[in-house]
N, C-alpha and C positions, 0 to 999 in steps of 0.2 A: 504494500500500500504506500502510495506517495504521488508526487507531482510528475506524472508520466508525459504530460503534454503541455504544461504551463511554462512560464518564463524561466524557471529554474530546473527544468527537466534534465538538463545536462549533468546534474549531480545526483539524479535518481535513476536514470536509465542504466548507468554502469552497475550499480548494486543489483538492480533488477536482473540485468544480464548475468551477473555472477551467480545469483541465486538460481536462475533458470538453468545455467550450465551445470551446477551441482546436481540439481534434480534430474535433468536429462541424462547425465552420466550414471546416476543411481538407477534410474528406470531402465537404462540400456543393459543393465546386468540381469534383467528379467527376475527381479526379486519377488518374493511371495506377496508382499504388500507394495504396490506402486503408489506414487504420490502424484496427485493432480494439483497443479499450480494455477490459481485463479488470480487475476490482476485487478486491482482497484485503483483507479486514477482519481486521486483527491484534488489534483491541481493546487496543492498546498493550502486548500481551504479547509479550515478546521471543522466548520459546520458540515460541509460536504463529507469530510472524512468520518464524522460520527454516523451519518446516515449510511455510509458504505459499510462501516463496521457492524451496524445493526443488521444490514442485509447479509453480510458475510456470516453472521452468527445464526440468524433466524431462518434465512432462506437457503444459503449455500452450505450451512452446517459445517463450517470449517473447524478443524481441531487445533490449528496454530496459525499465527500471523507473522510474516516477515515485514517489519516496519512498526509504525509509520516512519516515513523517511525524515520528516522535519520535527522540530521540537514543539512548535505551536500545536500541530495536529496531534502529536503524541500526548500532550497534556490533556487533550479532550477525549481521545480515543481510549487511552489506558484505563480509565475508570469503567468504561463500557465493557472492555475485555475482562477486567477484574471481576465485575459482577457476574459475568457469564462463565468465569473460570477458564478462559482461553489464554494459553501462553503466547507471548510475543517476544521477538528478538529484533531490535532495530540495528541496522547497519550504519546509521548516520545521524541519529538524533543526539545532540551533545549537551543540551541544557542540563546543568548540574542538579537543578531542583527536581528533575524527573525521578531521581533515585531517593528522594526524601519524603515520599508519600506512603511508605509502608506497603507498596504493592507487592504481591507474591507471585504474580504471573508475568511481570514485566522484566525485560533484560535488554542489554545492548552489548555489542562486541567491539566497542571502542571507548577510549577514555573520554571523560566529560570536559566541559569548558573550564571547570575549576582546575583542571590539569593543563588543558590546552592553552588557556590565557597566560598563566605564569610561564609556561614553556616558551611561548612566543616572545613574551616580554623580556625574559632572560636573554634571549638571542638578540633582541633589539638593543638592550643595554650593554650586552657583552660583545658578541661578534661584530655587531653593527656600530658599537660605541656611540650610540645616540645619547645626547644630553638634553634635548628639547624635542618632545614628541607631541604631535597633535592627534588626538584620538577621537574618531567619529563613529557613531553607531546608527543603525537604521530603525531603532526603537522596537524591534521585533523581539519575540520571546527567545530567539536565538542570538541575534546580533548584540542587543544591549547587555545581557549578562556576560557575554564573551568580552566585549569591550570594557566592561566594568572590571573584569578579572585582569585584563591587560593594564588598565589604569592603576589599579591597586598595586600590582607587582612593580610597575615602573616607578611609582612614587616610593615604594619601599626600597628601591635601588637608588634613590636620590635623583631620579630623572624629573625634569620639569614637564608637567603634563597640562595641556590645554584641551578642553572638552567641547564637543558640539554633536548635534544629531541631524539627520536628514530624513526626508520621506521618500522611500524608494519608488513610490507610485508617481513621483514627479520626474521630470526630465531635466529641469534646470536646477543645478546645485550651486548657483552663483553665490548665494548667501554664505554657505560654509566655505566655498572655494576662496572667496574674498578674505575671509578670516584667516584661512591657512596662509594665503599669500602674505598677509600683513604680519603674521606671527613668525615667518621665516624658520620653521622647524627643521631639525636634522632628519626627522622621519615622520611618517604619517601611518597610522593604523586605522583600518576600517573594519568594523564589526558588522557584517551583513553578507549578502549573496552577490555572486558575480554579475547578475543582471544590472545591479546598481554600481558595483565596484568598477566595472569597465568604463561607463560614462563618467563617473566621478574622476577616475584617473586621467581620462582624456581632458576633461575640463580643467583639472589642476595643471597639467602640462601646458595646455593652451594659454593658461593665465600666467605662465612664466615660472611656475613652481617646478623647476627642472632638477634641482640637486637633492631634494628631500627623498629618501628611500621610501617606497610605498610598500606597506605590509597589509596583509589581511589573513583571515582564518580559513578554515576548511570550506566554508560556503562559497569561496572565490576560487577554489582549486579546479578550474575548468577553462577550456580554451575560449569560452565565452568572455572571459576577462580580457584576453588578447583581442578578440573580435570587437568588443565594446570600446576598448581604449585605442585600438590601432596598434599594430606590431611595434612601431617605433616608441610609442608612449609606454607600452607594457614592458619593454625590454628592461630586465633587471628587477622587476617587481618580485616580491617575496611573499610566499604563502605558507603558513604553518598548518599542520593537519594531524589529528590523531589517527592517521590512516597510512597504510603502506601501499603506494601505487606501484604496480609491476611495470616500471619503466624499462626500456630496451637494454639498459646496462646492468640489470640485476644478475647476480651470480648464483643465488640459491636455486638448487635444482627443482624443488617443489614449485617455487614461484615461476621459474622459467617454463615449466610444463603448463602451469595455469595460463600464463601469457600466450603460449602457443595454442592451447585449446580454445582460449577466449577468441583469439584472432581468427582461428579456423571457423568458429561458430558465428561470429558477428562481423567479420571483415574489418575489424578495428582493434587498435591496441587497448588494453585495459586502462580505465581511467579511475577517477576518484571513487572509492568505496566499492570497486568491483571485487576486490579480494574479501572485503568485509561482508559483501552480499553472499559470496560463495560460502564463507564460514558460518554466516547466520543460517543459511539453508542446511548446512552440514550438521548444525546442532540438532535440528529436527530429524534429519536423515539418520543420525546416530541413534536417536531415541527409537525410531521406527525399526531400525535394524535389530535393536535390542528387544523387539516385541511389544513396544509401548505404542498403542494406537488410539487411545482415548486422550482427550485434552488433559485430564487430571494426571494420568500416568506419564504423559510426555513432560508435563511441568515438573513432576517429582523427579524424573530422570535428569532434567536439565541441571538440577542442583548438584549432580554428581559428575557432570561433564568435565573432561580434562583431556583435550587432544591438541596435537600440533596442527593448527590451521595454516592457511596460506598467509594470512595477515599477521598472525601471532599465535601464541599458546592460548587456547580458548578454555577458560575456567572462570566461573562466576562467584562473586561475593554474595552474601545473603541478601543484599539489597538489589541484586540484579546487575551490578556493575561488573565489568570484566576486570580480572586481576591485573593484566598487563597494562602499563601506563605510558608507553613511549609516544613522544610527539616528534614528528618529522618536519623538516623545512624543505621547501621547494622554491625554485627560482625560474623565472621566464628567461630563456636564452634562445635567441633566434626564432622567437615565436612559439617555442616548445616548452613544456613543463619538464624541468630536470630536477632530480633528487639531489639535495645537498647532503642529507644524512639526518641523523637524530639531532633534534634541536640542542641537546646538551653537548654535542660534539661537533656540529657542522660549522664550517667557515664560509665566509662570503666568497663566491666565485668571481 
């Protein structure tokens, strides 16, 4: 479940593809119990997502859900799934508060923004050596908490921070762009999605803000950032993510096989959250392989899961958080997304 056709579908299609690849490969082994994957296009609309969840439970009789993709819809859908006792695993929702509701059927296979934000901030203050940072958010349930986490960590590092917000539904960001230009920061961080990050970056560069390094979080890790900003403007932009993208230069054999299989299936290289989508589906596949076919039995099994996934070791804490906490940094080079490495170790290219 997620935004399969909306403005930010670019970061939902890859995990959807990853999940489908895992299920297709499992079904191809001719197992005793096959899996049917049903897709629900929420278009990132929380109200629509709730209706789709109710349809999935009452009409389609699902026993598990991969998703929702985004934090806002997750906050609304999770209580519906909780009441129906349907387990879920998200490959991409990162709002830290999602794990603080006492939900027993909710899980995610990636670290949250309380981990992502400080990880990116440490890189900004450390490897990028920024002393004056302008932090912008899109006011969303994803973007604002992420930006707040970055703000707090930067301030703790002694970095001067200036704040502002924008409305991603608008196309003219001149109000915030003018403030950034006047502030002359060393770096800019945007908490939001690529559909707004690209135009924001273009307008900043057009305004003459050329030297400040541009940073964003996982919601901007898509080529849509380059398309929205223009290749020249996007060059050198940096994006942090609690995700491991199977870029062409990976050496891990399991990841290389995944990348090869993914490209064969979809005629495209894996992108953001593709490996996490594969791992989210694998959680349910492992349960079904163990003979757990009811929602309740699958959920009980998830608490014991501990396997080497494509993205990371997959094991859950009692609150549904994944145990592994690595954050990775990526940079736009020549119009392509390149992996710099773990945020704690990466250096600017």
